[in-house]
ZAPAGU-986266 format. One line per 5 residues: for each residue x negated, y negated, z of C-alpha. Coordinates in steps of 0.001 Angstrom, whole numbers. Layout:
! ZAPAGU-986266
X,Y,Z ~ ...;
***
This chain:
! ZAPAGU-986266
-14647,-16749,24423 ~ -16277,-14867,21533 ~ -14904,-13652,18216 ~ -15120,-9863,18156 ~ -13221,-8837,15042;
-11433,-10254,11998 ~ -8675,-8228,10391 ~ -7834,-8863,6737 ~ -4464,-7877,5305 ~ -3474,-8328,1654;
295,-8724,1578 ~ 2891,-9080,-1159 ~ 6052,-10646,263 ~ 8811,-11443,-2248 ~ 9275,-14797,-3910;
12663,-16486,-3858 ~ 14911,-14981,-6518 ~ 15544,-18102,-8577 ~ 12005,-18637,-9902 ~ 9915,-15585,-8988;
9458,-14571,-12611 ~ 8456,-18068,-13707 ~ 5890,-18398,-10906 ~ 4183,-15153,-11843 ~ 4297,-15837,-15556;
2659,-19237,-15146 ~ 284,-18588,-12246 ~ -772,-15025,-13019 ~ -354,-11817,-11001 ~ -2739,-12764,-8168;
-364,-15527,-7093 ~ 2003,-12843,-5812 ~ -495,-11847,-3111 ~ -1505,-13544,125 ~ -4402,-12554,2382;
-3765,-12838,6115 ~ -6634,-13091,8619 ~ -6184,-12057,12255 ~ -9192,-13313,14249 ~ -9531,-11519,17594;
-11565,-12496,20659 ~ -13043,-10762,23690 ~ -10358,-12218,25957 ~ -7488,-10681,24011 ~ -6364,-13681,21928;
-5478,-13604,18253 ~ -5720,-16494,15787 ~ -4040,-16524,12372 ~ -5196,-17753,8970 ~ -4220,-17067,5353;
-4658,-17976,1715 ~ -2879,-17221,-1560 ~ -4451,-14416,-3586 ~ -6738,-11564,-2682 ~ -10110,-11824,-953;
-12536,-13960,-2930 ~ -16267,-13547,-3311 ~ -18144,-14974,-346 ~ -15360,-14526,2221 ~ -17074,-11474,3726;
-20123,-13639,4425 ~ -17978,-16138,6317 ~ -16356,-13373,8324 ~ -19798,-12142,9374 ~ -20832,-15672,10372;
-17814,-16006,12645 ~ -18343,-12717,14494 ~ -19937,-13171,17893 ~ -19441,-16940,17960 ~ -17266,-19163,20133;
-14319,-20518,18104 ~ -15098,-23978,19525 ~ -18308,-23951,17474 ~ -16212,-24249,14319 ~ -13901,-27119,15228;
-14125,-29949,12651 ~ -16560,-27883,10585 ~ -17071,-29554,7178 ~ -17242,-26357,5111 ~ -15318,-23647,7004;
-12866,-22156,4449 ~ -9376,-23502,4923 ~ -8109,-19922,4957 ~ -9956,-19258,8242 ~ -9680,-22704,9825;
-6095,-22263,11103 ~ -7220,-19216,13091 ~ -9935,-21235,14838 ~ -7518,-23954,15941 ~ -4934,-21312,16850;
-7428,-19624,19190 ~ -8750,-22769,20849 ~ -5230,-24118,21289 ~ -4035,-20882,22868 ~ -7078,-20701,25156;
-6360,-24224,26443 ~ -2560,-23748,26397 ~ -2059,-26770,24094 ~ -652,-27196,20580 ~ -3314,-27359,17875;
-2707,-31022,17072 ~ -4198,-32027,20437 ~ -7557,-30766,19119 ~ -7435,-33451,16398 ~ -6296,-36464,18420;
-3255,-38296,19778 ~ -29,-37444,17983 ~ 1547,-40299,16027 ~ 4562,-38406,14606 ~ 6514,-35308,15646;
7832,-34575,12142 ~ 5782,-34694,8960 ~ 6920,-35146,5328 ~ 6934,-31973,3219 ~ 7428,-31481,-534;
8717,-28581,-2597 ~ 6552,-27328,-5478 ~ 7110,-25449,-8717 ~ 5723,-24793,-12183 ~ 6753,-26510,-15414;
9777,-24904,-17071 ~ 12507,-25749,-19572 ~ 14671,-28782,-18749 ~ 17554,-26551,-17646 ~ 15307,-24576,-15290;
13763,-27748,-13867 ~ 17268,-28992,-13078 ~ 17855,-25771,-11133 ~ 14617,-26385,-9205 ~ 15918,-29790,-8111;
19163,-28212,-6943 ~ 17341,-25597,-4821 ~ 14837,-28085,-3398 ~ 17530,-30579,-2404 ~ 19639,-27825,-821;
16590,-26740,1230 ~ 16179,-30218,2711 ~ 13386,-31605,529 ~ 13290,-35129,-867 ~ 10231,-34581,-3110;
9498,-31926,-5740 ~ 5999,-31629,-7212 ~ 5227,-29767,-10419 ~ 2349,-29419,-12860 ~ 3289,-30882,-16209;
2487,-28792,-19257 ~ 1710,-29806,-22836 ~ 4323,-27412,-24161 ~ 7197,-29017,-22247 ~ 8609,-32495,-22780;
8393,-34298,-19437 ~ 10964,-36906,-20410 ~ 13489,-34209,-21334 ~ 12765,-32393,-18064 ~ 13268,-35627,-16108;
16545,-36411,-17849 ~ 17880,-32956,-16937 ~ 16635,-33237,-13354 ~ 18225,-36676,-12958 ~ 21561,-35368,-14230;
21444,-32483,-11755 ~ 20429,-34780,-8900 ~ 23411,-37019,-9590 ~ 25603,-33933,-9043 ~ 24019,-32293,-5994;
22075,-34740,-3843 ~ 22113,-38318,-2558 ~ 19787,-40956,-4061 ~ 16196,-40933,-2862 ~ 15040,-37557,-4174;
11828,-37982,-6202 ~ 9631,-36044,-8634 ~ 5840,-35883,-8233 ~ 4230,-35294,-11654 ~ 799,-33635,-11609;
-607,-34523,-15032 ~ -3811,-32460,-14938 ~ -6357,-35321,-15397 ~ -6577,-35095,-19197 ~ -4998,-38246,-20658;
-5907,-41856,-21351 ~ -4592,-45053,-19791 ~ -2505,-45825,-22874 ~ -908,-42372,-23027 ~ -27,-42385,-19329;
1443,-45886,-19527 ~ 3549,-44833,-22500 ~ 4883,-41881,-20526 ~ 5397,-43835,-17293 ~ 7361,-46564,-19062;
9686,-43856,-20341 ~ 10020,-42088,-16992 ~ 10577,-45192,-14866 ~ 14085,-45571,-16300 ~ 15080,-42492,-14281;
15486,-43146,-10522 ~ 14234,-39628,-9799 ~ 10742,-40402,-11194 ~ 8483,-40828,-8164 ~ 4710,-40715,-8734;
1973,-39512,-11106 ~ -1012,-37515,-9849 ~ -4392,-37122,-11576 ~ -3450,-38737,-14897 ~ -7064,-39475,-15934;
-10412,-37712,-15811 ~ -11771,-37659,-12283 ~ -14707,-40048,-12843 ~ -12802,-42583,-14952 ~ -12761,-45167,-12162;
-12285,-48145,-14478 ~ -9396,-46375,-16127 ~ -7772,-45752,-12750 ~ -8092,-49425,-11817 ~ -6527,-50494,-15111;
-3769,-47901,-14855 ~ -2895,-48797,-11271 ~ -2551,-52475,-12181 ~ -155,-51765,-15063 ~ 1686,-48526,-14265;
5293,-48894,-13056 ~ 4998,-45666,-11028 ~ 2612,-45014,-8092 ~ -661,-43267,-8951 ~ -2095,-40477,-6776;
-5763,-39416,-6904 ~ -6553,-35808,-5963 ~ -10144,-34712,-6588 ~ -12502,-37002,-4671 ~ -16048,-36919,-6067;
-17072,-39704,-3655 ~ -15637,-37959,-614 ~ -12737,-40335,-40 ~ -14638,-43580,-616 ~ -12401,-43989,-3647;
-9769,-45346,-1266 ~ -11988,-48362,-560 ~ -12286,-48980,-4320 ~ -8570,-49456,-4940 ~ -8261,-46692,-7531;
-4828,-45377,-6577 ~ -1692,-45879,-4491 ~ -2253,-42650,-2556 ~ -4724,-39789,-2248 ~ -4519,-36018,-1952;
-6783,-33662,-22 ~ -6491,-30244,-1649 ~ -7596,-27190,361 ~ -10078,-29324,2329 ~ -11788,-27952,5473;
-10731,-29724,8694 ~ -14047,-31553,9003 ~ -13528,-33133,5595 ~ -9918,-34005,6411 ~ -11019,-35805,9592;
-13736,-37776,7795 ~ -11552,-38767,4860 ~ -8545,-39584,7012 ~ -10748,-42239,8636 ~ -11555,-43722,5240;
-7879,-43791,4281 ~ -7045,-45525,7550 ~ -9788,-48091,6958 ~ -8380,-48753,3482 ~ -4785,-48769,4792;
-3783,-46319,2053 ~ -1592,-43211,2494 ~ -2627,-39626,1785 ~ -1240,-36105,1619 ~ -2653,-32608,2005;
-2099,-29633,-282 ~ -2839,-26188,1151 ~ -966,-23203,-238 ~ 490,-20442,1932 ~ 3268,-19333,4235;
4271,-20656,7635 ~ 732,-20191,9026 ~ -483,-22747,6497 ~ 2530,-25006,6926 ~ 2076,-25057,10721;
-1586,-25988,10393 ~ -843,-28798,7928 ~ 1905,-30083,10222 ~ -483,-30216,13192 ~ -3113,-32144,11225;
-643,-34520,9575 ~ 906,-35375,12920 ~ -2216,-37157,14237 ~ -3561,-39110,11241 ~ -1824,-42497,10894;
-2028,-42607,7080 ~ -887,-38991,6468 ~ 2510,-40341,5447 ~ 2888,-38879,1948 ~ 4706,-35592,1293;
2427,-32636,2088 ~ 2502,-29568,-178 ~ 2245,-25990,1162 ~ 4473,-23960,-1242 ~ 5844,-22120,1815;
9399,-22274,479 ~ 8452,-20113,-2525 ~ 8499,-16909,-449 ~ 11782,-15362,678 ~ 10175,-13670,3707;
7118,-14207,5901 ~ 5033,-12366,8501 ~ 5242,-14979,11275 ~ 8032,-16696,13155 ~ 9552,-19160,13583;
9757,-20594,10085 ~ 9134,-24332,9904 ~ 12281,-25531,8199 ~ 12591,-28799,6293 ~ 15378,-31304,6898;
15526,-34825,5564 ~ 12241,-34210,3772 ~ 10307,-33487,6993 ~ 9273,-30500,9085 ~ 8905,-30223,12857;
5431,-30062,14389 ~ 5268,-27039,16752 ~ 4722,-27785,20451 ~ 3827,-24229,21454 ~ 155,-23358,22132;
-2096,-22996,19098 ~ -326,-23074,15752 ~ 2980,-22276,17406 ~ 3818,-19251,15224 ~ 3851,-15570,16235;
2683,-12664,14100 ~ 5276,-10003,13293 ~ 3206,-6818,13057 ~ 6075,-4838,11545 ~ 6522,-7375,8757;
2752,-7457,8225 ~ 2666,-3671,7806 ~ 5713,-3699,5555 ~ 4390,-6292,3106 ~ 850,-4868,3223;
2245,-1616,1809 ~ 4014,-3276,-1132 ~ 2669,-3626,-4656 ~ 4519,-5995,-6990 ~ 6552,-4628,-9858;
4919,-5274,-13240 ~ 6384,-8148,-15168 ~ 8523,-7213,-18169 ~ 6631,-7497,-21422 ~ 7252,-10888,-22987;
5836,-13369,-25467 ~ 5508,-17102,-25023 ~ 7401,-19029,-27698 ~ 6274,-22616,-28254 ~ 8641,-24647,-30421;
7704,-28072,-31790 ~ 10520,-29882,-33585 ~ 10399,-29208,-37316 ~ 7606,-26632,-37107 ~ 7593,-22825,-37104;
7470,-21244,-33627 ~ 4130,-20269,-32107 ~ 3841,-16995,-30171 ~ 1292,-15984,-27573 ~ 941,-13338,-24900;
1221,-13949,-21159 ~ 9,-15220,-18763 ~ 541,-18884,-19559 ~ -2525,-20112,-17675 ~ -4873,-18231,-19995;
-3376,-19932,-23030 ~ -5421,-23067,-22428 ~ -8637,-21061,-22597 ~ -7681,-18691,-25373 ~ -5654,-20876,-27710;
-6713,-24415,-26805 ~ -3274,-25753,-25906 ~ -4648,-29210,-25141 ~ -3295,-32524,-26390 ~ -4475,-31853,-29946;
-3215,-28264,-30083 ~ -912,-28996,-33011 ~ -2100,-31058,-35979 ~ -157,-34309,-36139 ~ 858,-34282,-32459;
-1431,-36356,-30273 ~ -2015,-36383,-26541 ~ 738,-36802,-24004 ~ 3496,-34932,-22254 ~ 6466,-36400,-24111;
6037,-34587,-27413 ~ 9073,-32982,-29153 ~ 8319,-29503,-27800 ~ 9684,-26847,-25481 ~ 8469,-23420,-24450;
10495,-20266,-23910 ~ 9927,-16581,-23244 ~ 10872,-13809,-25641 ~ 11396,-10708,-23519 ~ 10801,-7332,-25113;
14212,-6467,-26549 ~ 13069,-3225,-28173 ~ 13373,-4693,-31632 ~ 10983,-4146,-34510 ~ 10587,-7930,-34753;
9301,-8149,-31171 ~ 6949,-5184,-31664 ~ 5483,-6797,-34773 ~ 5082,-10193,-33080 ~ 3532,-8561,-30005;
843,-6858,-32076 ~ 263,-9942,-34187 ~ -217,-12090,-31061 ~ -2970,-9749,-29882 ~ -4909,-10571,-33038;
***
């Protein structure tokens, strides 16, 4: 079996209605796109891969490397892009008429834990996110905290909503962007732990602050998760955290690090972003590694429609591992053509409004993610307000209402 061709399709399927605007405002316009890879072989098989965003620099070189090779040459490869890896396992699984997980090892679970994901928003909007996630069958919701939102206020609103709509056991996974100190994180955790919904804190400290992680883990009332692994997973043997995350890691790295996590008897999760192609691949991998017991993040639920079937639904916080050959999902060529022809509507013009208690509002232009680079919205952004995510602050959007006040603020923000 030889790879003869690799199709690339940039698609723009719609987000779910309830937070599509927030996702694009926070993540930027490229987040609305996904690139789908259809890897074809000389014996008529097709393998599927994908990633969020458009083609990135260097992907064409990888596509050329794959052409003319046997897909088996790339199994467990330590640097094959995760966008193309699902297609390799899809092809080899189909060729051997086995589900992809059998290419990793004996299955230890037939359902794997899955988490919902979102961006930081106002407390009211975060409460709505909990309602949607719980209704969709999730028991974990992960979000990136943001300096311009008060995490404690968000948690209070989410807890109140959870008490209305879901049974106990639903948890929040806080991704704190590795930019605080032990003292600041402990202060925040001691506030959050009073809410049953508070679940775990990811990346609270700078990546190489190993002593800080040890100190934090010994004192923090919430579990600590460690994402970026400068030592390749050996951190698990050092006792730095209660769980580890592999983000967008090639299969070869996942296999190696899963062995380290098993040796350390410490759980881990994977985070790979995409639709049901990505979710299927994560499910196959997570089903064979004994310590892959934490909630895996794929963001699949963010899109209202996909280009493969069946969808891997979540119930009781877990998703089924496909038993069909390869990934177990089938490409819908009509849907692929339909969403390849779509360009997203431009976002309405809006300003960010940051409001600290007792201070005048601050205005900035979208997107939010560029604010950190352009305006320095770090812990010391406002004089008198130190680091942390529990400051008296919230952030809103002022949509263009046609007023002279908005026009003046819009031009002033550009300067």
